[in-house]
C-alpha positions in Angstrom: 22.4 -14.9 28.7 19.0 -16.2 29.0 16.8 -15.9 25.8 14.2 -12.9 25.6 10.7 -13.7 25.0 9.7 -10.9 22.4 5.9 -10.4 21.6 4.3 -11.8 18.4 0.9 -11.3 17.2 -0.1 -14.8 19.0 1.6 -13.6 22.7 0.7 -10.2 22.3 -0.7 -8.9 25.3 -3.6 -6.4 24.5 -4.8 -3.9 27.3 -7.1 -1.9 25.6 -8.5 -1.7 22.3 -11.3 0.1 20.8 -11.8 1.6 16.9 -9.2 4.3 17.3 -6.5 2.8 19.9 -4.8 0.0 20.9 -2.7 -0.3 23.8 -0.2 -3.3 24.4 2.0 -4.5 27.6 5.7 -4.6 26.3 8.1 -7.0 27.0 11.5 -6.0 27.7 13.6 -6.5 24.4 10.8 -5.4 22.3 11.7 -2.1 20.3 8.4 0.1 19.3 9.7 1.3 15.8 12.2 0.1 13.6 15.9 0.7 14.1 19.6 -0.3 12.9 19.2 -4.1 14.5 16.3 -5.2 11.7 14.6 -6.7 14.6 10.8 -7.1 14.0 9.3 -4.0 16.0 6.3 -4.0 18.2 4.5 -1.9 15.8 4.8 -4.5 13.0 3.7 -7.2 15.5 0.8 -5.0 16.2 0.1 -4.6 12.4 0.0 -8.2 12.4 -2.6 -8.7 15.4 -5.1 -6.3 14.1 -4.6 -7.7 10.5 -5.6 -11.5 11.6 -7.8 -10.6 14.3 -10.3 -8.7 12.1 -9.1 -10.1 8.6 -8.2 -7.1 7.0 -7.0 -7.0 3.3 -4.1 -5.0 2.2 -2.1 -2.5 4.8 -3.2 -1.7 8.2 -2.8 1.6 9.4 -0.9 2.1 12.8 0.3 5.3 14.3 3.2 5.5 16.6 2.5 8.1 19.6 5.4 7.4 22.1 8.2 5.0 22.7 9.3 3.1 25.6 13.6 2.3 25.8 14.1 -1.2 24.3 14.8 -2.6 28.1 12.1 -1.5 29.8 8.3 -2.7 29.6 5.0 -1.4 30.1 2.3 0.3 28.3 2.8 1.3 24.6 -0.4 3.0 22.8 -0.9 3.1 19.3 -3.5 5.1 17.1 -5.5 3.1 14.6 -6.4 5.7 12.9 -4.8 9.1 11.6 -7.1 11.3 13.3 -6.3 9.5 16.9 -2.9 9.8 16.0 -3.3 13.3 15.5 -5.0 14.3 18.6 -3.0 11.7 20.9 0.4 13.4 19.4 -1.6 16.7 20.7 -2.5 15.3 24.1 1.1 14.1 25.0 2.6 17.8 23.8 0.4 19.6 25.7 1.3 17.0 29.0 -2.6 16.1 29.0 -1.3 12.1 29.4 -0.7 11.2 33.2 2.3 8.9 33.0 3.1 6.6 36.0 6.3 4.2 35.9 7.2 1.7 38.6 11.3 1.3 38.9 13.3 -0.9 41.4 16.6 0.3 42.8 19.2 -0.7 45.5 19.8 2.4 47.0 17.3 4.8 48.7 16.6 8.2 47.5 17.5 10.6 50.4 13.8 11.2 50.8 10.7 9.2 50.9 9.1 11.2 48.2 10.3 14.4 45.9 10.3 16.0 42.6 13.8 15.6 40.6 14.6 18.9 38.5 17.1 18.7 36.0 18.5 19.7 32.6 19.1 16.8 30.4 22.1 16.6 27.8 21.8 13.7 25.3 25.0 12.3 23.7 23.5 10.8 20.5 26.9 8.7 19.8 26.2 7.1 23.6 23.0 7.1 22.8 22.9 8.3 26.6 21.7 11.6 28.3 23.4 13.3 31.0 21.6 15.0 33.9 22.9 18.4 34.9 21.5 20.8 37.7 22.5 24.0 35.5 20.4 25.1 32.2 22.2 25.6 29.1 21.3 26.1 25.4 22.1 22.5 24.9 20.2 21.1 27.6 15.8 20.4 27.8 14.5 20.3 30.8 13.1 16.8 32.9 10.9 17.0 35.8 9.8 14.0 37.9 8.2 13.3 41.2 8.8 9.9 43.0 7.5 8.2 46.2 9.0 5.2 48.1 6.0 2.6 47.3 7.8 -0.4 48.9 10.7 -1.4 50.5 11.8 -4.8 49.8 14.6 -6.5 51.4 17.2 -5.4 49.1 15.4 -3.2 47.0 13.2 -0.1 46.9 10.1 0.3 44.7 9.6 3.6 43.3 6.4 5.2 41.8 7.5 7.9 39.8 5.2 10.4 37.3 6.5 12.1 34.5 6.1 15.4 34.1 8.3 15.5 30.9 9.2 12.9 28.3 13.3 13.4 27.6 15.3 10.7 26.2 16.4 8.3 29.1 14.5 11.1 31.3 14.0 8.7 34.4 17.2 6.7 34.1 19.5 9.7 33.5 17.4 11.6 36.8 17.7 8.7 39.2 21.3 8.1 38.4 22.2 11.7 39.1 20.1 11.0 42.4 22.4 8.1 43.2 20.0 5.4 42.6 20.6 4.0 39.2 17.7 1.3 38.0 18.5 -2.3 38.7 20.1 -3.7 35.5 20.7 -0.5 33.9 24.5 -0.8 33.1 24.9 1.8 30.6 23.3 4.2 34.1 26.1 2.7 36.4 24.2 -0.1 37.7 27.1 -2.5 38.7 25.3 -5.2 37.1 23.2 -6.1 34.3 20.2 -8.5 34.5 20.7 -11.9 32.7 18.2 -11.2 30.0 19.1 -7.8 29.3 16.2 -6.2 30.8 16.5 -3.2 33.2 13.8 -2.6 36.1 11.9 0.2 34.9 8.1 -0.8 33.8 5.6 1.9 32.3 2.8 0.9 34.8 -0.1 3.4 33.9 -1.3 6.0 31.7 -4.6 7.9 32.2 -5.7 10.8 29.5 -9.3 11.8 27.8 -10.2 9.4 25.0 -9.1 11.8 21.7 -12.7 10.7 19.7 -14.9 9.4 22.6 -13.6 12.2 25.3 -13.9 9.8 28.0 -11.6 9.3 30.5 -9.4 6.1 30.0 -7.0 4.5 32.6 -4.9 1.8 31.6 -2.9 -0.7 33.9 0.0 -2.7 33.1 1.4 -5.9 35.2 5.2 -6.1 35.2 6.8 -8.7 33.9 6.6 -12.4 35.5 9.9 -12.0 37.5 10.7 -12.7 41.4 11.5 -9.0 42.0 8.3 -7.7 40.6 6.5 -11.0 42.1 7.4 -9.2 45.4 5.4 -6.0 44.5 2.4 -8.6 43.7 0.2 -6.8 46.3 1.0 -3.5 44.2 -0.5 -5.0 41.1 -3.8 -4.4 40.5 
């Protein structure tokens, strides 16, 4: 398996930064917060970056607002103050953050665009969610909309808007549609990517700044990789 390039304080891809927030472009393989693997989380990398950049003494405050799955890439927004953390948490909870993702799939969806509504049931032992058509007390409603953004020679680029933020939501819902994401063995794609990534990328976020109250739009280019490069005319 090809070596994975992790984010470090030296190679961190900073997309947006002010006194209240910092947004970075997560590499596939980065974990957002610490877990049982003991690998250095992206939150610690960002802290080290800020400490060095601003020559800060002592501990650097950094609030984790949201997460991305380890094999995915794209935008992660962190809070630099407790005020920004509380207000961003409120924005996410009230669905006032618009999130756009890109996903590459081999199988085309049944329609060029549409809205998917499922009820997701999480299996903690498998670290996996299953999409169902019927509601139950153990399931959470999941909604996303998609459109085919580009047809490549063997794959389709889907642009996805999330209305809810459930565990592995896009991965589970696309699999239920018959369109598992390229490289996503856990959700039914037949082969893994050589670096352990999947072709799912958090492309864009839009929200009102929690302190400045100005509109913020942050966009992240996908990893430098052959298939993502084939979508290069859509990058900016």
